[in-house]
Structure formats: C-alpha cells, structure tokens
Steps between C-alpha positions, in 0.01 A plus 500: 500500500258396231229737608739788547644432169151508333419829665828635400437404141163653495629823644776516229254434225269777624790736506599416143149537363503854631843578360375622157304772675810602688696537174281781371651844519203645677578280808870504477674589828702815526808317623784526253609142543151372404505740211822343379350151562198568276677717234529357145805612290421510125843609390655267235803301593419518875460175700164431663537517890451176699223664706284517185562136435375424853178705440435309179550169684249602765242592237536166334458310832194710591328416174574128552365497854182690439281196443609291801484796730139578399406145595681528838327833573165343438564248785513777763212711618230234439305379802462122553183346366214348714573689828236478778458824695358563846379842615634595848234593754473559869310240694504291819750216488421194713820326606414133466722191505360229285614139538376160404458216744309184590186470702505304829292468812552727795418211732683205350536211732767253401423136590824330604572140572543489879542125527839354599685286252512138617747285306346166420664236279760747384247758389447839657209744484124457532278387219189690397201271528230737388512854359227750418493613135691809409283821469227372725312758709490387858354605831677519833526145645487312167746218458785596266766228526525159664851363557604141571458455880601133540861567607383773734237269663767235562732751650221632719421150634864448593511832671193422710683188642817701564300768676338248733839353592634844572199587709555184711859602557382847600250359757776283646738794525226702661441230767877469569525869543212510747648206694834667504344814645334297777834316577683828513246638745538195726880509490499870573265462794718220650811710462335802653377284789847365566633856505234606738565206742870566491436866583274397789762256635763772491264743669407238762865423569611856531214622717662631823185439708340184376720367227644159475845619598370673809293194603798258465725727715228543754441125518862427571522778751194357672670156510808662641287659770334161578843338513623768738200437720565126491867561582401710794256226609762230449754707680265540801419132489877423483572716797212336689624157411853601593380616849301179548802303401730670751234461769459124426876451489530659844222286634657195334827575670319545834313178428164642486450432121538174319710419196195478275384845594844641429508335158157635416585851586827471310302383198257792535795735523655360188177516308446862607855578398446330168179679442666838572775412256243404241320831536822686472597316181156557363538875567834493313330321209223754484742785521703347214179449303400859559843616398490284188151621420594857535833484323436246221157340472306825481740641242486182294130493517477864405720438197293203398184696527630792306655273248171315452327827459740615228467157336124520493520849357738391223281204438207743469692703243593184314143382505391839362758492221416135419137594496565784261707279273247217506216744442683665215578163350149380522378841378736476201377157420144624526574805286662275237203275511263799470703642208515166329124466544438853377721430196319183424162663553613793279616259237171313535300815447719594208448158337124540558517840341706357207234237452235769492704709257485216249160642419524867400191718508439843352558779757290750301280540196686521171611333183747212502823570307765229478857612588729544201878469551703809409786284368466376145750229563343344812127515481307334780168381366197507728282197418354193658768237572787748499718528811537830674763616749459692821443876461428456131251745347204288386241758399377850561158615604459862390207715599373617161298791641804693615774521240825692453758552227863413538710712270857633466591869503808621313783638707470841339159570653498276811589798717159653408302196609401464861229298686163673501504658157182465304496297176273352242507148359389384157493144385570377149212250537255773599622813327180690575538466879707734718566410865599733783823393663783616725864422552550250784878447502820578310796267526813638669737287294477451122375179348805276453356351180614182342813387319380632168356825629641842396688746717194725527399537865134473587332505843208281582189704576165372621187698410175391674152537340299693750161345410356157474528343160327231311605260218869586538756218498855490635762545231302746288707775342428840646616854424558715806501878496643650820398858551818664635417874458317758282677809356249777429519740199835392360642456149543142405562311176488126408807307599561378145583858400806504734846417367776422746858433400753468784446813713309700237117515483311674219199483277423635149276807470340608175626840388412634157415153376834345616576293811743688727684336787404650838680407830269423791509474882263229611298451817293207617322265261260216475490226238353738237591862569797681642505838673703763310658736757689709246534506123140517357218749494128443471379481139823374355489175296745217568583198289366171647707280266855639528641171369361598152734800514792267584401270216462790255836640607667166455349461153606854411856438614506184287389702193753773577776243529396356163507839336826589665661194341431665161679823592873561429711558807654851502721521802652828385168687480450722800153482672261787475410701809119519454317160487133453577441319838358147500158436664498411870378146429847362432 
C-alpha cells in the first residue's frame, strides 16, 4: 500500500506540473465542456466558478511539491555503484564436483583385542603390559602390544588336566565299545547255532527215509516182527509140549511112564504155555507202543522240535536287537566321549591361541596409530596399565604408500557420482601437488550424522589415489575434484551472478549503463560456473555482485520513504497516465 501510494503521488505530481501547459489556449481541447472548464469570466458582479478554484488549488500544490519531486526523480535511473561485470563467452565447461575430506589409508588394518575377558578379583578385562609408542613405523612381524598373560596361563594349565581326564574317559569308552562288539558277535553266533541245530533236528525228525521218526517206527515194527516170530516159536513149542504131555499121560495111565516123568512133562508144558503167553503179551505191548508212538509221541516230539526251532529263532532276533541296542549304547557313550574330548581339545587349542594372542605382532608394514574413541563422553585410553575388553579397537596400522580420501557428497549431485569416475586430489599441506584419483564407492544410504548435525543429506564417498604417495599422513585435509562430464562450446557464467528466489532464476545484464534483470534457464554446473541454456548471448556483460543491486535498491527505498514523509498526502488528486518506468534492478 505504501509503495503504491508513493507511485500514485508521483504520478499526480507529474500531472500537475504539466497542467500549466495544458491551460494555454494553443493546446486547449476542442471539446466544449473543457472549453467551459478553462474559460475565465471577467464580467463584474459574476461569481467565480468552482472549477477555477480547483485549478488554482492544483497550481499551488504543484509549486509546493516541485522541490521534493525533483529529489525523488534523482533517485531513479542511476545505476548502483561498484558493480563487477563479467563478459559472456563460449567455452568448454568441465562438470566437476568439489568436496573436502580427510585422508586415510586404502589398506588400514585395525588391530583388535582378541583375548577373552577373565574376571579375576572382581575385575574384568585384560591389562596392557607393554605398548609400542604411537606413530612408530614398524615392519611386518614387529611386536606391537603385550597383554597380561598370567590368567590365561593358569586357565591353560587347568584345561590341560581336564583334557587328559577326558581323554582317559574316551579311551575307556572306546574299549567298552570294542568289547561290546565282540560280545555281540559271540551272542549272535550262539543264537544262530541254536537255530541251525533246531532246524537240523526238525529236518532229521521229519525225514521220511532216514529221519528219527521213521527210525523209531521201524524199530518198533522190527520188535513186533521179532515178537511174532517168538510167538510162533512159543506156539510150536507149546503144541509140542502139549503132544508130549498127552503121550506121557497115556503111558502113565498104561503104566509105562512114572510119576516123575509125568510131572516133568507137565512142567515143560506149563512153561511152554507161559512162554507163549509172555510172547503174546509182549506183542500187545509193542503194538500199543507203536500205536502210542504213531498217535502221540511223534506228534509231541514234532511239536517240541518245531517249538524249539521257533524259540531259537526268536532268541536270535532278540539277540540281534539286544546287540543293536548295546552297540548303539556303547557307540553313544563313545561318541559322547569323543565329543567331550574334541570339545576339551578345542578349548585347549583356543586357550593356547589366547595365550599367543597376548602378544600382538604387526601383520604388515605401516605406522602405528592408537585408536581414538568416537564418543566424547566415554573415551577409552590406550596406554600401558589400562585394561581393554574383547573386540576393542586398540590401534590401526595404515599403509602410507596407498592412500584414499573419505568425503561426503551433497544429495543434489550424488546422482552424478558413480564408481570409476576420474578425480584429482589436492592437499592443504602440499598445495603444489596434484594426485590422480578415482571414485571407489558411493554410499547407498545417507550419512545419519550426529545429534547436533543439520538436516542436509550427504553420502559418504571414497576416492582412492591411483599412485603411490610419500610423506602423507592419515587425517590430512584434502580437496577432491570429481570429473563428472565436460560440456563443449557452451555459454556459462560464474555461479555468483545467478539470483534465485523461489521458482524464479535471473541475472542482471548491463544495458546502456544500467543493470537490467534477465530471466534464465540453467543447465548443469560445477562449483564455479553454470551452463546457461537460454537467456544470454555471447558478448553480453553480467553483474557478478547482484547483492550490491539489492543493497542499493534497499538504500534507495529508504531515501524515498524519507522524502515521502515530507510530502503532503493528496488522496483526491487523480494519478497521471504517463509515468517513466523504473529500472529493472528493483
């Protein structure tokens, strides 16, 4: 409102200053109304029209504002003082990303504490007995650190005894397992033999030609045949004795034979009769035995033999299962003993290795650099007598002949950086040296930063120096220039000439001694120049310090405001139509 008001006042004043020219009759409009507006009536007694009073008032105001307006007019149309100009030319534009970083070794071996923490007397950690001075140049195999090995030696001695006891148990388990295998083989052989004998007995019993069953039946049948023969012999003897008895009885009756002869022949007859009865009874017995053998004994014996065969077979299966169980049991005991021995031997080897790791040697040539804790609140000092924990970083051993720079690339240009791009490295300590380098890696995720870091996203980038270096130390400040691309024969201007406000981009171009605002369309840029795609021509001159224009404009506005405060406010004065335009450097 204040600016528009000032412009409005300036326009009104300009119009009023020109009004005397418009009142001359040579420039009077032909319109009758304007003729009446400018006509002066000299007749006496007539009242002066109000329009003439308004014209007189305007003339008085114009005379009063002439001085301040001349001062205001002098503020416009003057170029700012001390402007620096740059002549636009066509040239090649190297697209280079420049970042600062710190020097470090490409081959940086971190020496860690690999010794276990043994708690003794309420204290944990391992004490440093001897430590090589910081910054010492060492060769591969040189002693770097010696840690307290007394607790580890004591633990190793105890482990040796425990390993020997475990080895004795393993030997005993091995012997038991071998004995069990032998016992199992013996038991299995006995069981198999019993099965085989039972099978042979069954085969021998059931053989129709020469088996036990056939032999027993044949033996009884042969006895029966013998008994039948004896019966026939006894029967014949009985008949003979009976005939002799009848003959002697007849002779005894006739008196030709005595009493003794009759008694003798009677006795012989009775004995022959008894012998015949005995043979008959014996035949019956043998027939009953044969019947019993055929109907019962043979079946019972067959059942017994088959039952024994099945029993021996089942016993064989039982022996096999028992052997498997006993073998598995003894094998499990042996495996447990072997595992226990392996564990103890592994622990023994680890304790030996722990004892050896109490003395740390240099794995390569380099310079000793003590580890520095990243936390400012919990710093772990590396010194003789200090206790260190397992996996703690003790020192680093960088190779000073092969170095690299770790830097951070801004998120606006990280998409242009890729591994393999060529680069150059300059060091603040050796400003006259330039090293050939190349991009090794670009982080995928941004650096998280710390608690006090800004919201600007940067990506860690590693640039390796592609040549052997001398006299360089880790931590030196380096400037890296990454060569992204090279634009040939283009128009470019320094980046300080560009002005960007929100979505508008422009620069100031000198025209007739005054800076004029020129909108631009930008292309790619480096840290010094930016490619102008549209908006400038070769040979034009641009302002390199546009902030001077802003400062001059601000001072001019302040002077205008001060002069405006001296002007009377005329809200009723209509603005003029023709006002000179302000310069472009607003």
